[in-house]
BAMIDREN-957161 format. One record per residue (C-alpha): x, y, z; residue in one letter. Coordinates in Angstrom, 1 decimal, always signed. Layout:
BEGIN
px,py,pz,type
X,Y,Z,A;
...
END
This chain:
BEGIN
px,py,pz,type
+118.5,+53.5,+91.8,M;
+115.2,+51.7,+92.1,N;
+112.9,+51.9,+95.1,R;
+114.0,+48.6,+96.6,R;
+117.7,+49.7,+96.4,H;
+116.8,+53.0,+98.1,F;
+114.9,+51.4,+100.9,I;
+117.6,+48.8,+101.5,Y;
+120.3,+51.5,+101.8,L;
+118.1,+53.6,+104.0,A;
+117.6,+50.6,+106.2,G;
+121.3,+50.0,+106.5,L;
+121.8,+53.6,+107.5,L;
+119.0,+53.7,+110.1,S;
+120.3,+50.5,+111.7,L;
+124.0,+51.6,+111.5,G;
+125.0,+48.2,+110.0,I;
+128.5,+48.0,+108.6,S;
+129.0,+51.7,+108.5,C;
+132.8,+51.3,+108.5,S;
+132.5,+49.6,+105.1,A;
+130.4,+52.4,+103.6,L;
+132.1,+55.0,+101.4,P;
+132.6,+58.3,+103.2,V;
+130.7,+61.4,+102.2,L;
+132.9,+64.3,+101.2,R;
+132.1,+66.6,+104.2,M;
+133.1,+69.8,+102.4,K;
+130.5,+70.6,+99.7,P;
+131.6,+72.5,+96.5,V;
+131.4,+76.1,+97.6,L;
+130.2,+79.1,+95.6,R;
+133.2,+80.8,+93.9,L;
+134.3,+84.0,+95.5,K;
+134.9,+87.3,+93.7,D;
+138.1,+86.6,+91.7,P;
+138.6,+90.2,+90.5,A;
+141.7,+92.2,+91.2,G;
+141.3,+95.5,+93.2,P;
+141.4,+97.7,+90.0,D;
+139.1,+95.5,+87.8,D;
+135.9,+97.3,+88.5,L;
+133.8,+95.6,+85.8,P;
+134.7,+92.1,+87.0,A;
+133.5,+93.0,+90.6,H;
+130.3,+94.3,+89.2,I;
+129.6,+91.4,+86.8,F;
+130.5,+88.9,+89.6,Y;
+127.7,+90.4,+91.8,L;
+125.4,+90.5,+88.8,A;
+126.0,+86.8,+88.2,S;
+124.6,+85.9,+91.7,L;
+121.1,+86.6,+90.3,A;
+118.6,+83.7,+90.4,P;
+117.7,+81.6,+87.4,S;
+115.5,+78.5,+86.9,S;
+117.3,+75.3,+87.7,H;
+120.3,+77.7,+88.3,N;
+121.1,+77.5,+84.6,T;
+122.8,+81.0,+84.7,Q;
+121.7,+81.8,+81.2,P;
+123.7,+85.0,+80.7,W;
+126.4,+85.6,+78.1,F;
+128.5,+88.7,+78.1,L;
+130.5,+90.1,+75.1,Q;
+132.9,+92.9,+75.7,R;
+132.6,+95.7,+73.1,Q;
+135.0,+98.2,+74.6,S;
+136.4,+99.3,+77.9,E;
+133.0,+100.7,+78.9,K;
+130.5,+98.8,+76.7,S;
+129.2,+95.3,+76.9,W;
+126.5,+93.1,+75.3,L;
+124.3,+90.8,+77.4,L;
+122.3,+88.1,+75.7,S;
+120.8,+84.7,+76.5,L;
+123.0,+81.6,+76.2,D;
+120.6,+79.4,+74.3,Q;
+122.3,+76.2,+75.5,K;
+121.2,+77.1,+79.0,R;
+117.5,+77.6,+78.3,C;
+114.8,+75.2,+79.2,L;
+112.8,+74.4,+76.1,P;
+110.6,+71.7,+77.8,A;
+109.5,+73.7,+80.9,A;
+110.0,+77.2,+79.4,D;
+109.6,+77.1,+75.6,P;
+109.0,+80.8,+75.3,S;
+112.0,+81.7,+77.4,C;
+109.8,+83.7,+79.7,R;
+111.8,+82.6,+82.8,E;
+115.1,+83.2,+81.0,M;
+114.1,+86.8,+80.3,F;
+113.2,+87.2,+84.0,L;
+116.7,+85.9,+84.9,S;
+118.3,+88.4,+82.6,L;
+116.3,+91.1,+84.3,G;
+117.5,+89.9,+87.7,A;
+121.0,+90.0,+86.4,F;
+120.6,+93.6,+85.4,M;
+119.0,+94.6,+88.7,E;
+122.1,+93.2,+90.5,N;
+124.4,+94.9,+88.1,L;
+122.6,+98.3,+88.5,L;
+122.8,+98.0,+92.3,Q;
+126.4,+96.8,+92.3,A;
+127.9,+99.4,+89.9,A;
+127.7,+102.4,+92.4,P;
+129.4,+100.3,+95.0,L;
+132.5,+100.2,+92.7,Y;
+132.4,+103.9,+91.6,G;
+130.5,+103.4,+88.3,C;
+127.3,+104.6,+86.7,D;
+125.6,+101.8,+84.9,A;
+123.0,+102.1,+82.1,S;
+121.5,+99.7,+79.6,Y;
+119.3,+99.7,+76.5,S;
+117.3,+96.9,+74.9,V;
+117.9,+96.1,+71.3,S;
+114.9,+96.0,+68.9,S;
+116.3,+93.1,+67.0,T;
+116.0,+89.4,+67.5,S;
+117.6,+87.7,+69.3,P;
+117.2,+90.2,+72.2,L;
+120.4,+91.8,+73.4,R;
+121.1,+94.4,+76.1,L;
+123.8,+97.0,+75.6,R;
+125.4,+97.8,+78.9,I;
+127.4,+100.9,+79.7,G;
+129.7,+101.3,+82.7,L;
+131.0,+104.8,+83.3,Q;
+133.5,+105.4,+86.2,P;
+132.4,+108.3,+88.4,T;
+135.7,+108.8,+90.2,G;
+134.1,+108.0,+93.6,S;
+135.9,+105.5,+95.8,L;
+134.5,+101.9,+95.9,P;
+132.5,+100.9,+98.9,D;
+132.0,+97.2,+98.6,E;
+130.9,+96.8,+102.2,T;
+127.4,+97.4,+101.0,Q;
+127.6,+94.4,+98.6,S;
+126.6,+92.0,+101.4,W;
+123.0,+91.9,+100.5,L;
+123.6,+90.9,+96.9,L;
+125.9,+88.1,+98.2,K;
+123.4,+87.0,+100.9,R;
+120.2,+86.5,+98.9,R;
+119.3,+82.9,+98.3,R;
+116.4,+80.4,+97.8,T;
+115.1,+78.6,+100.8,L;
+112.9,+75.6,+100.1,R;
+112.2,+74.1,+103.5,R;
+110.8,+75.1,+106.9,N;
+109.2,+78.4,+106.0,L;
+107.3,+79.4,+109.1,L;
+103.5,+80.0,+108.9,P;
+103.6,+83.2,+111.0,S;
+101.9,+86.0,+109.0,P;
+103.7,+89.0,+107.5,L;
+103.1,+92.2,+109.4,T;
+101.6,+95.1,+107.5,A;
+105.0,+96.9,+107.8,A;
+106.8,+93.9,+106.3,E;
+104.3,+93.7,+103.4,Q;
+104.7,+97.4,+102.7,S;
+108.5,+97.3,+102.8,Y;
+108.8,+94.2,+100.5,I;
+106.3,+95.4,+97.9,L;
+107.5,+99.0,+98.0,G;
+105.9,+101.1,+95.3,D;
+105.7,+98.1,+92.9,D;
+102.1,+98.2,+91.8,R;
+102.4,+95.0,+89.7,L;
+103.4,+92.8,+92.6,S;
+100.9,+91.4,+95.1,T;
+101.0,+89.4,+98.4,F;
+98.4,+86.8,+99.2,F;
+98.2,+85.3,+102.7,P;
+98.4,+81.5,+102.6,R;
+95.0,+81.0,+104.3,A;
+93.2,+83.5,+102.0,S;
+91.0,+82.3,+99.2,T;
+93.5,+83.5,+96.7,A;
+96.3,+81.8,+98.6,G;
+94.4,+78.5,+98.7,Q;
+93.7,+78.8,+94.9,T;
+97.4,+79.3,+94.2,I;
+98.3,+76.3,+96.4,A;
+95.8,+74.0,+94.6,E;
+97.0,+75.0,+91.1,L;
+100.6,+74.5,+92.2,T;
+99.7,+71.0,+93.3,R;
+97.9,+70.3,+89.9,T;
+100.8,+71.8,+87.9,A;
+103.3,+69.7,+89.7,N;
+101.2,+66.5,+89.2,Q;
+101.0,+67.3,+85.4,N;
+104.7,+67.9,+85.2,Q;
+105.5,+64.7,+87.0,S;
+103.8,+62.9,+84.1,R;
+105.7,+64.8,+81.5,N;
+108.9,+62.9,+80.5,P;
+110.4,+65.8,+78.6,A;
+110.2,+68.2,+81.6,I;
+111.5,+65.5,+84.0,Q;
+114.4,+64.6,+81.8,E;
+115.3,+68.3,+81.4,E;
+115.3,+68.6,+85.2,L;
+117.5,+65.5,+85.6,S;
+120.1,+67.1,+83.3,R;
+120.5,+70.1,+85.7,W;
+120.8,+68.2,+89.0,I;
+124.4,+67.8,+90.0,R;
+124.2,+64.8,+92.3,W;
+127.9,+64.0,+92.5,Q;
+130.7,+66.1,+93.9,H;
+132.7,+65.7,+90.7,V;
+129.9,+67.2,+88.6,D;
+129.5,+70.1,+90.9,Q;
+133.1,+71.0,+90.6,Q;
+133.0,+70.5,+86.8,R;
+129.9,+72.5,+85.9,F;
+129.5,+75.0,+88.8,Q;
+125.8,+75.4,+87.9,D;
+122.5,+73.6,+88.3,G;
+120.9,+72.1,+91.5,L;
+123.0,+70.4,+94.1,S;
+122.0,+68.4,+97.2,P;
+122.9,+71.6,+99.2,E;
+120.6,+73.8,+97.2,T;
+117.8,+71.2,+97.5,M;
+118.5,+71.3,+101.3,E;
+119.0,+67.5,+101.7,M;
+120.0,+66.1,+105.0,D;
+123.2,+64.2,+105.6,F;
+122.1,+60.8,+104.6,W;
+120.3,+61.9,+101.4,L;
+123.5,+63.7,+100.4,K;
+125.4,+60.5,+101.0,W;
+122.9,+58.5,+98.8,L;
+123.1,+61.2,+96.2,A;
+126.9,+61.1,+96.1,E;
+127.3,+57.4,+95.6,Y;
+124.0,+55.9,+94.4,F;
+121.6,+58.3,+92.7,I;
+121.9,+58.7,+89.0,Q;
+120.2,+61.3,+86.7,P;
+117.8,+58.6,+85.4,K;
+116.4,+58.1,+88.9,D;
+114.6,+61.5,+88.6,V;
+112.4,+59.7,+86.1,L;
+111.4,+56.9,+88.5,S;
+107.9,+56.7,+90.0,S;
+109.5,+56.6,+93.5,F;
+111.3,+60.0,+92.9,F;
+108.1,+61.5,+91.4,Q;
+106.0,+60.4,+94.4,K;
+108.6,+61.7,+96.9,S;
+108.7,+65.1,+95.0,S;
+104.9,+65.4,+95.1,L;
+104.9,+64.7,+98.8,E;
+107.4,+67.4,+99.3,Q;
+105.3,+69.8,+97.3,I;
+102.3,+69.0,+99.4,E;
+104.4,+69.9,+102.5,T;
+105.7,+73.1,+101.0,Q;
+102.3,+74.6,+99.9,V;
+101.1,+74.2,+103.5,K;
+104.1,+76.2,+104.8,E;
+105.0,+79.9,+104.6,S;
+103.1,+83.1,+105.3,A;
+101.8,+83.3,+101.8,G;
+102.5,+83.9,+98.1,W;
+104.1,+86.7,+96.1,I;
+103.0,+87.3,+92.5,I;
+104.8,+89.6,+90.1,C;
+103.2,+90.7,+86.8,R;
+104.3,+92.4,+83.7,S;
+102.8,+95.2,+81.6,S;
+102.9,+92.9,+78.5,S;
+104.4,+89.7,+77.3,E;
+107.1,+91.5,+75.3,Q;
+110.7,+90.6,+76.2,P;
+111.5,+94.1,+77.3,A;
+108.7,+94.1,+79.8,D;
+109.7,+90.6,+81.0,L;
+113.2,+92.0,+81.7,L;
+111.7,+94.8,+83.7,E;
+109.6,+92.3,+85.6,T;
+112.8,+90.4,+86.4,G;
+114.4,+93.5,+87.7,R;
+111.4,+94.2,+90.0,R;
+111.3,+90.6,+91.1,M;
+115.0,+90.7,+92.1,E;
+114.6,+94.0,+93.9,A;
+111.7,+92.6,+95.9,L;
+113.7,+89.5,+96.7,W;
+116.6,+91.6,+98.0,L;
+114.3,+93.6,+100.2,R;
+112.9,+90.3,+101.6,A;
+116.4,+89.0,+102.3,A;
+117.3,+92.2,+104.1,A;
+114.5,+91.4,+106.5,H;
+115.4,+87.7,+106.9,N;
+112.3,+86.7,+104.9,L;
+112.7,+83.6,+102.7,A;
+111.5,+83.2,+99.1,L;
+110.9,+80.0,+97.2,H;
+110.0,+80.4,+93.6,P;
+107.3,+77.9,+92.5,M;
+106.7,+78.6,+88.8,S;
+105.0,+75.3,+87.8,Q;
+101.5,+76.8,+87.8,A;
+102.8,+79.4,+85.3,L;
+104.5,+76.8,+83.1,E;
+101.3,+74.8,+82.6,E;
+99.1,+76.7,+80.2,T;
+95.8,+75.5,+81.7,G;
+96.8,+76.3,+85.3,C;
+98.2,+79.7,+84.3,C;
+95.0,+80.7,+82.5,Q;
+92.9,+79.5,+85.5,Q;
+95.1,+81.4,+87.9,L;
+94.9,+84.7,+86.0,E;
+91.1,+84.3,+85.6,K;
+90.4,+83.5,+89.2,T;
+92.7,+86.2,+90.6,L;
+91.7,+88.7,+87.8,A;
+95.3,+89.5,+87.3,L;
+96.8,+89.3,+83.8,P;
+100.4,+88.6,+82.8,N;
+101.5,+86.8,+85.9,I;
+105.2,+86.1,+85.4,Q;
+106.6,+85.1,+88.8,F;
+105.2,+83.1,+91.7,L;
+106.9,+82.3,+95.0,A;
+106.2,+81.3,+98.6,R;
+107.4,+83.8,+101.1,I;
+107.8,+83.5,+104.9,G;
+109.8,+83.9,+108.0,H;
+112.6,+81.5,+108.7,C;
+114.3,+80.5,+112.0,A;
+117.6,+81.4,+110.5,A;
+118.7,+82.8,+107.1,Y;
+121.7,+80.6,+106.2,P;
+124.4,+81.6,+103.8,P;
+123.9,+80.9,+100.1,P;
+125.0,+77.5,+98.6,V;
+124.0,+77.7,+94.9,S;
+126.9,+77.1,+92.6,L;
+128.2,+79.8,+90.3,R;
+130.3,+79.6,+87.2,R;
+133.6,+81.6,+87.0,P;
+133.5,+84.8,+85.1,L;
+135.7,+83.5,+82.4,K;
+132.9,+81.1,+81.4,N;
+130.4,+84.0,+81.2,I;
+132.3,+86.7,+79.5,V;
END
């Protein structure tokens, strides 16, 4: 859809002309799949909650292989990686770590002890053990794992209290909060702008993004992954345009790029500040551990109705990442997100693949 087409349609909508002749938007969005496991299938309950972990573009890059009743292998699904934006798979390893954090928190809720070990071979694999403890399941405590989500819009500028900062960071010495108005916060915002501008001019990254946006209802039902109008928090009329007129190639248009950069400009001016998570090294095992800490922090934030919006572009652009680490004097930055209060913490809307497509 070109710019003229978009403006024409938007004009029709704003004037209310011939609305009876326009196609009707499907009012019910494709919903996240519910836990499909039977009451006695404890691993399925646990893996379902683990699969609610975050991942870049919601690619859900986890692949499970059952070895025995109590042993599983977790690895990266290479077809779900992002070679243009994340050539080293840094973000994918973080996603596996987030998956493991969810799994480790979910297992005790279903009467299991969970453990894992990281292989020393390539490609990296995690061997997961689930050992029933005999205790009765208490899935009432799974609400937080199901509640966590990304919020992209309307993060309030009110500052975090000292108590909120202390609770969210916990004893994680490799994670740091920077208020939005601080010198560090302004540096992060400026490098985020620069990185997004660079990426808007990178056809490979933009084409990769376009492949993971599920504009139409039929694609959302088919793939159950990626970014939907709901996860991008579009209003009613933009959802209508997305359903009937926007195509993947439109992501590559100058109009789309300009609109995206305008949205980024709004976002970096919102929120209470920025959260940074670092790793001990660049080794995959340390990236997995960082992903676990990232998800644990995110869950603590969700428990306090605090919104997180990952913005990793400054880490994906080598020059911006180097400048960020030098300016902040913090090595091995692996995760960057806006954090802030929100007027309401809505239920999650990101699509999730069925377990049969993961295991």
